[in-house]
N, C-alpha and C positions, 0 to 999 in steps of 0.2 A: 134253885134257879134265885131266889130272893137273896140269898148271901152274895152271890155273884154281882147282881144288881146293884145291891147296898156298896158292894166294895168298888166296882168300877164305874158307875154312872157319875157320882161326884168328881171323881178323880179325873175323868176323860172331858167332862164338862168343865172343869175348872182351866184343863190343859189348852183347850179351845179358846176360853175365855181370855187367857193369858195373851194369847197372839191378837186375838180380836179387840181387845179394849186398846191395847198400843196402837193398832193401825187405824182405830177410831180417833183416838187423839192426836195423832200424826198424819191424818187424812189430807193435809193440805201438801204436806212434803211428800207423801206416798204419791198423790196426783203429780206434782213437779217431777219428781224422778222418772215417774213412768210415762207421763203424757207430755210435760212442759208447762210454760205459763199458758198455753191457749186453752189449757184443760182446768184451769184454776176455779171455774164456776162448778166443776164437778165433785168438788172436795164435800161437800155436804152429802151428796149420795154416798159417796166412798165411805163417809164416816157411818151412815146409817148401813150401809151393805155389810159392813166388817160386822156388824152383829148376826147377821144371817147365819154363819156357820155354826154359831155356838149349840143352837138346839138340835143340830144334826145328829149329836150325840145321843141326846134324848130319844128322837125319832126312829134312828136304826134301831138302837135296841128295844126300843117299845114295839116297833113292829115285828122284830124277831120273838118277842114273847108273844104276841098274838097269832103269830104262825105257830109257835112250836106248843101253844095251848089250843089250839084250833078253833079260836075265836074270829076267824077271818071274816064272817058277817057283820061282825061289830066293827072291825076293822075298816071294812069296806064302807059301811054307814056313815062313820064318823068323816072318813076322807070326803064321802060325797058331800056332806053338809057344808064343809068348809071350802070345797071347791066352787059350790053353789054362791056360798056367802060371799066369795071372794068378788063375784063378778058385780053386783051392785057397789060394792066398797072399792074397786077398782074405778068403775064410771064415776064415783063421787069424787076421789081424789083427783082424778085426771081431766074429767070433762071441763069445757071452759064455763065460765062464771055466767052467761046466758042460756047454760043448760042445766043450772043448779047443781054446778060442780066447782071444786077449789082451784081447778087451773093449775095443780102443783107439779104436773110433769115427771121427768124422772123423780124426783123427790118425793112426789106422791106415790109414786109406784113401789119405790123403796121402802117406804114406811108401810105400805101394806103387805108387801112380801115378810118384813119382819114382823108385823104385828100377828099376822094369820100363822105364821110360824110358830111364835110362841104360845099363841093360844091353842092353836091346835095340837101340837106337842103335848102341853100339859092336860088336853083332854085326853089323849091317850094315855099319858101317864097317870091320870086319875083313876082309870080303870084297870090298869096295871098293878098301881099301888094296892087297889081294893082288893084285887086277886090275889098278890103276894103278902097282902098284910104289912104293908109298909105305910109310913106316916106321910101322906101327900104333901101335907103344910110345911113340913120340916124340910122335904127337897124344894118345894119353891122358895121357903126363905133362904136356902141355901144359894138357890140360883141369884137372888137379887143380891142378897150379901155378898157373893161372890164378884159378882160384876161391880158393884158400888166401892169396894176394896180396892180392884184392879183399876178401875178408872181415876180413882183419888191417887193411887200410886204413879199411874201413867201420868197424870196431870202434872203431879209433883216433881216428877223426872224432867218433864219436857220443860215445863216451866224453867226448872233450874237452869237447865243447860241453854236454853234461849238466852235467859239473862244474863248469863256468864259469857256465852260467846256471839251473841246477836241473834235472831231469828231467821235473818236471811243471808247472812253472810256466808255462811258455809252449810248447804241444805244436806247433803249426804253425810257431812261428818257430825252434824248436830243430830241427825237421825240415827247414826250408828252409835253414836255416845249417850244419847238418850236411852238407846234399848239396851246397852251395857248398864247404865244407872238402873233403869227400869227392871233390869233382870236381878240384879244384886240387892234390890230392894224388895222384891217378890221372894227371891229365896231367903231373906231374913225374916220376912212375916211369916212366910211357910214354917220356917224352923220354930218361931215362938209361938204361931196361931196355925197348926197343921190342918184343924179344921176346915179353913179357907179352902183347901184344896182337897177336902175329903178324906184327909189321912189322919193317923194317929199318932201318938209320941213314939208308940213302938215302931212304927213304919220310918220314923226320921232316923233312929238310932240303929235301924237294921240298915238303911241306907248308908248312913255313915260308916258303920262297920267295913260296908263293902268296898267302899272308896279308901279307906285308910288300909284294907288288905291289899288292893289292887297297886296302891302306891308303894307300899313295903314291899310288894313283890319284885318290884321294878327296880329297887334301889339296889 
């Protein structure tokens, strides 16, 4: 179980982060493409919520470990704590100022969902890491490093394309071109630093050999 966890958790997390970081940086264009100019103010909420699915990987697999090992009581208790903690946090973020809240509206609710998801999933993972004898802080460091790296690449790709073509002239084309540039840069980074995606150098060589074999077969 520890081998499977170690093998797939960082990889699946990184794949989710690959999409989420790009959408976060491109939130204004995504909002425009799907909603039009009248939903421009929702860009910040879209950017924040794009991070929400990232930790679903940890959440789903950690939950499976709790069920497989019969630790359903602990799983329930942690879940209840975070559900109850979410009530005052939600009130504080979205309540009006005259009721001692921040009146942050949809943005506040999005922050609450992403924040509690991050904290809750990592509390689940802490107990699983302890049970499976894995390094908890190593995986948390990977979560942070992966997001920082992918965000930096997404910002670089987006800024470069927007400066070249203009940020508002060709929204859909800019989005697609930035996605292509972003993907190429990510592939290059993964090739030279495979640990970002939870891979090893042997994994990269194996994939390269499989691709080469497929291409040679069709020639």
